[in-house]
C-alpha positions in Angstrom: -0.1 18.1 4.9 -2.8 18.9 2.3 -1.7 19.7 -1.2 -5.2 20.7 -2.3 -8.5 18.9 -2.2 -8.1 15.3 -0.9 -4.4 15.1 -2.0 -2.3 14.7 1.1 1.1 13.7 2.4 1.2 12.1 5.8 3.7 10.6 8.3 3.3 6.8 8.6 3.0 7.0 12.3 1.4 10.4 12.5 -1.7 10.9 14.7 -3.1 8.7 17.4 -3.1 4.9 16.7 -5.9 2.5 17.5 -4.5 0.1 20.1 -5.2 -3.6 20.5 -3.1 -6.1 22.5 0.2 -6.4 20.7 -1.0 -4.2 17.8 -1.1 -0.5 16.8 -3.0 0.7 13.8 -2.8 4.1 12.1 -5.5 4.9 9.6 -4.6 7.6 7.1 -6.8 7.3 4.0 -10.4 6.3 3.6 -13.8 7.5 2.6 -13.9 9.9 5.5 -10.8 11.7 4.1 -12.0 12.0 0.5 -11.0 8.6 -1.0 -13.5 7.0 -3.3 -12.3 3.4 -3.2 -8.9 2.8 -1.6 -7.9 3.0 2.1 -4.4 3.2 3.6 -3.4 2.1 7.1 -0.2 1.1 8.9 -0.2 -2.0 11.1 2.6 -2.5 13.7 2.9 -5.8 15.7 5.0 -5.6 18.8 8.2 -7.6 18.9 7.5 -11.2 19.8 3.7 -10.7 19.8 0.8 -12.3 18.1 -1.8 -9.7 17.1 -5.5 -10.3 17.4 -6.9 -12.1 14.4 -8.5 -9.6 12.1 -11.7 -10.5 10.3 -11.8 -9.5 6.7 -14.7 -7.5 5.1 -16.2 -7.6 1.6 -13.0 -6.1 0.1 -9.6 -7.1 -1.1 -6.6 -6.2 1.0 -2.9 -6.0 0.0 -0.2 -5.7 2.6 3.5 -4.8 2.2 6.1 -5.4 4.9 8.1 -2.2 5.6 10.2 -3.4 8.6 10.9 -6.5 10.6 10.3 -10.3 10.2 7.4 -12.3 11.2 4.6 -14.6 10.1 1.4 -14.0 8.2 -1.6 -16.4 8.1 -4.6 -15.9 5.8 -7.4 -18.3 6.4 -4.9 -20.8 7.8 -2.3 -20.6 5.0 1.0 -19.4 6.6 4.1 -17.7 5.3 7.2 -16.3 6.9 7.7 -12.7 5.7 10.3 -9.9 5.9 10.8 -6.4 4.5 9.9 -5.9 0.8 7.2 -8.6 0.8 3.7 -8.1 -0.6 0.7 -10.2 0.6 -2.8 -10.6 -0.9 -5.8 -11.1 1.4 -9.0 -12.0 -0.4 -12.4 -10.8 0.7 -13.8 -12.1 4.1 -10.5 -13.8 5.0 -9.1 -14.0 8.5 -5.7 -12.3 8.9 -3.2 -13.3 11.6 0.0 -11.4 12.2 3.0 -12.3 14.4 6.3 -10.5 14.8 9.7 -12.1 15.4 11.5 -11.5 18.7 14.1 -9.1 17.2 11.7 -6.2 16.6 8.3 -5.1 15.5 6.7 -6.1 12.3 5.4 -3.1 10.4 3.1 -3.4 7.4 1.3 -1.0 5.1 -2.3 -2.1 4.2 -4.6 -0.9 1.4 -8.2 -2.2 1.2 -10.5 -1.8 -1.8 -13.3 -1.0 -1.7 -12.7 0.8 1.6 -14.7 -1.0 4.3 -14.5 2.0 6.7 -12.4 2.6 9.9 -13.9 -0.2 12.1 -11.3 -2.8 13.1 -13.1 -6.2 13.4 -11.6 -8.9 15.5 -12.4 -12.5 14.5 -14.0 -14.8 17.1 -12.2 -18.0 18.0 -12.4 -20.7 15.4 -14.5 -23.8 16.2 -14.8 -27.1 14.4 -12.5 -28.5 11.7 -10.8 -25.9 9.5 -10.9 -26.5 5.7 -7.7 -27.1 3.8 -6.2 -23.6 3.3 -5.7 -22.2 -0.2 -2.1 -21.2 -1.1 -1.1 -17.8 0.3 -0.3 -15.2 -2.4 3.1 -13.7 -1.4 5.4 -11.7 -3.6 8.9 -10.5 -2.8 10.3 -7.5 -4.6 13.6 -9.2 -5.5 11.8 -12.1 -7.2 9.7 -9.9 -9.5 10.8 -8.8 -13.0 11.9 -5.2 -13.3 10.0 -3.4 -16.1 11.2 -0.1 -17.6 9.0 3.0 -18.0 11.0 5.7 -19.6 13.9 6.5 -17.2 12.1 4.7 -14.4 11.4 1.1 -13.4 8.7 -0.8 -11.5 8.0 -4.3 -10.3 4.4 -5.5 -9.9 3.9 -7.5 -6.7 0.2 -8.1 -6.5 -2.3 -7.9 -9.3 -4.6 -10.1 -11.3 -2.1 -13.0 -11.3 -2.2 -13.1 -7.5 -6.0 -13.0 -7.4 -6.6 -9.3 -7.1 -9.2 -7.9 -9.4 -9.5 -4.5 -7.7 -6.0 -3.1 -7.2 -2.4 -3.3 -8.4 0.5 -3.2 -5.9 4.0 -2.3 -7.2 7.4 -1.0 -6.1 9.0 1.6 -8.4 12.1 3.8 -8.6 12.5 7.4 -9.8 16.0 8.8 -10.8 17.2 12.2 -9.7 15.3 15.1 -11.2 11.7 16.1 -11.8 9.5 14.6 -14.4 6.7 16.6 -16.2 3.3 16.9 -14.5 0.9 14.1 -15.3 -2.2 12.4 -13.9 -3.6 8.9 -13.8 -7.1 7.5 -14.4 -6.9 5.7 -11.1 -6.9 6.5 -7.3 -3.6 5.8 -5.6 -1.9 5.5 -2.3 1.9 5.8 -2.0 4.5 4.9 0.6 8.1 6.2 0.2 10.8 3.6 0.9 14.1 5.1 0.1 15.6 8.5 -1.0 14.4 12.0 -0.7 12.2 14.2 -2.8 9.1 16.3 -3.0 5.6 15.5 -4.1 4.0 18.2 -6.3 0.3 18.9 -6.9 0.1 22.0 -9.0 2.0 24.8 -7.2 1.9 23.0 -3.8 4.5 20.5 -2.7 5.6 18.6 0.4 8.9 16.8 1.3 8.8 13.0 1.0 11.1 10.1 2.0 11.1 7.1 4.2 8.4 7.3 6.9 6.0 9.2 4.7 3.0 8.2 2.7 0.6 10.0 0.3 -2.9 9.9 -1.3 -3.6 10.9 -4.9 -7.2 11.2 -6.0 -8.2 10.0 -9.5 -7.2 12.6 -12.1 -5.0 14.6 -9.7 -2.2 16.4 -11.6 1.1 15.8 -9.8 4.7 14.8 -10.1 7.3 13.2 -7.8 10.6 15.0 -7.8 13.7 13.2 -6.7 16.0 15.8 -5.0 18.7 13.3 -4.0 21.6 11.7 -5.8 20.3 8.1 -5.8 17.0 6.5 -6.6 13.8 7.5 -4.9 11.9 4.2 -4.3 8.2 4.0 -3.5 5.4 1.5 -3.0 2.1 2.2 -4.8 -1.3 0.7 -4.7 -4.0 1.9 -7.2 -7.6 1.2 -8.3 -8.8 0.3 -10.9 -6.0 -2.1 -11.5 -3.7 -1.9 -14.5 -0.2 -0.8 -15.5 1.8 1.6 -13.3 3.4 2.9 -16.5 0.1 4.5 -17.8 -0.2 8.3 -17.3 -1.5 11.3 -19.1 -0.3 14.8 -19.7 -2.6 17.6 -18.3 -2.9 19.0 -21.8 -4.2 15.7 -23.2 -7.3 13.8 -22.1 -7.2 10.0 -21.8 -8.3 8.1 -24.8 -12.0 7.5 -25.1 -13.2 4.0 -24.2 -16.1 2.2 -25.9 
């Protein structure tokens, strides 16, 4: 659903996915849909399956496990993962995904700069592999909660994990509607828990689990929590920085030198 310009709200599994053995991919945000830097796609590995190894491009990628348990390998470094886990994939790295037998493994992926819609499969490895670097994995419950007014957020992937392009975080919004604001970054969102509406000017759309959104840089918006409990969301934005920084529509951002 368009909220004006490139600002949109989308179902995570909306549209026709790209299919590969054991893997489905839904691409929602990219250069072809108005994004300048960040992409958004959903990866779903079938229960008990090993997805084809994906060959990285000249971009960073951050992943977040929405559902299921499985295993992630990045250039040979392996980690067991479950829901609420963030993973950093450096440029040109091979990404291997496997789901546990109990159910599918579903992840949200953001790449920056957006490499385009092509899904590149890695050829079989030959020769002796180099010693893998440690895999950057972040679990929500292990990260410190930081206040931002009446909200909180936990940074999962950022500069400390090796990412120079984006920040990945999970945040929570209490019931009610905050004032309109905008950010000096481009952002993709995935809603994890609760119910609400995303507003962009006078336009709005319902949000909750199973929905995602794209906010262009400078887009005036607000997220309204229409429920009784917290509205939790995953965010990834570029350029990287603090999720707490925002600006009122009546005030320009401070000048930089």
